[in-house]
C-alpha positions, 0 to 999 in steps of 0.5 A: 456546563464545563462538567457536561462539556468534559464528559461529552469530550471524553466520550467522543475521544473514547469513541474515536480511539475505539474507531481507530483500533477497529478500522486502521492497521497503522502501527502503534507501539511504545517500542521501535524494533529495528531488527525484529524480523526479516526485512526487505526494502523495495524501491521502484517506479510505476507507469500508469494507464487510465481507462478511457473509451473502453480501453487502457491508455497511457497517462504519464501524469499518474506515474509515481515513484515508491518505496516499500518497507516489508517486514516478514514475521513467519506467516504475517507480513507488515508493510509500509508503502510511500509513493509520490506523483511527480508530474506537474499536471496530475489532477488528484483524481487518484488521491493526494500527490504523496501517500503513505499506506500500511498493510498487514497480511495474515497467511493460512492454508485453506485445503491445498491453497494458501490464502491471506486476509488483509487489513490496511489503512485503505480497507480490508481484503483477501488474497491467494499465494503460492507457498513461496510467495512468488505470485500473489493476488489481493483484492481490497475493498476500500474504506473511506471511513477509515481515519487513515484512508488518505487517497480521497473520499471522492475518487471514482473507484471503491476496489483495488486489485493487486497482482504481484510477481516476486522474482527473488533470484533477479531481485525484482518485484513486478506488480499491477495495481488496478483501481475500479468501481464495483456496484451492488450488482457486481458491475465493474467499471475500471478507472486506472491501472499502474504497472510497478517495477521495483528492485529490492535491498536487504541488510548488508555491509560495505567495504568502503563509502559508496560515494564521495563528494565530487569537488569541481574546481572553477 
C-alpha cells in the first residue's frame, strides 16, 4: 500500500511540475542576477472605471497603486508587476486586493510591423508595437487553470487589453487596462478599465542621503 501511494504521489508531482512549466512564466532559476540587462522600475497609480448601464463610470473602490520591474533583454522583455487596492469598500470582483503578475514579451518583425507574443502568469496573448516601443497594444486571453493565476476564477471577464504609451523624455508611462468578457461568438461585454500613470526610475547615484530623520523635540 505504501509503495502504491509513493508511486501515485510521484506521478502527481511530476504532472504538476510539467503543468507549471507549460503554463506559467514565473521566474525559476538557481541564480539571481541583479545587473544582467537594462532595468526600469515603474511606480504609479490607477484610476478605475466600472462598466455600468452601458457606460464607464468612475469607481474609486477599484483604484490601486502599483510597481513594475521591467527588464529589457534585446528583443525580450521580462516584467514583474505588483498592485494593491487600498479602498476599504473594494468588493474583490476584480481579484485579490494585492496581486503579483509576471510577463514575458518576445518581439519579432512581421513584414513591416513589430509584433509580440506574450506569456504571463495570467495567460498568453499577442501584441503590436513601434520599433522604439513607444506605443504598444496587448491582448491577453486569461487562463484560470494557470497555477499562478491569482486574480480569481469567478471574475466576470476572460480577456485583458493593455494599451501603453511610453513617454520616455517625460519619464512617464500612460496605460489603459481593459477587462472584458468575450464569448465564443465574439460578443464583447466590458467589465472595467483602469487608467494608469507611472513615473520611471533607472540606475543612478546620489551625492548624499536623500532624506534625514526629522527629530521633533517635545
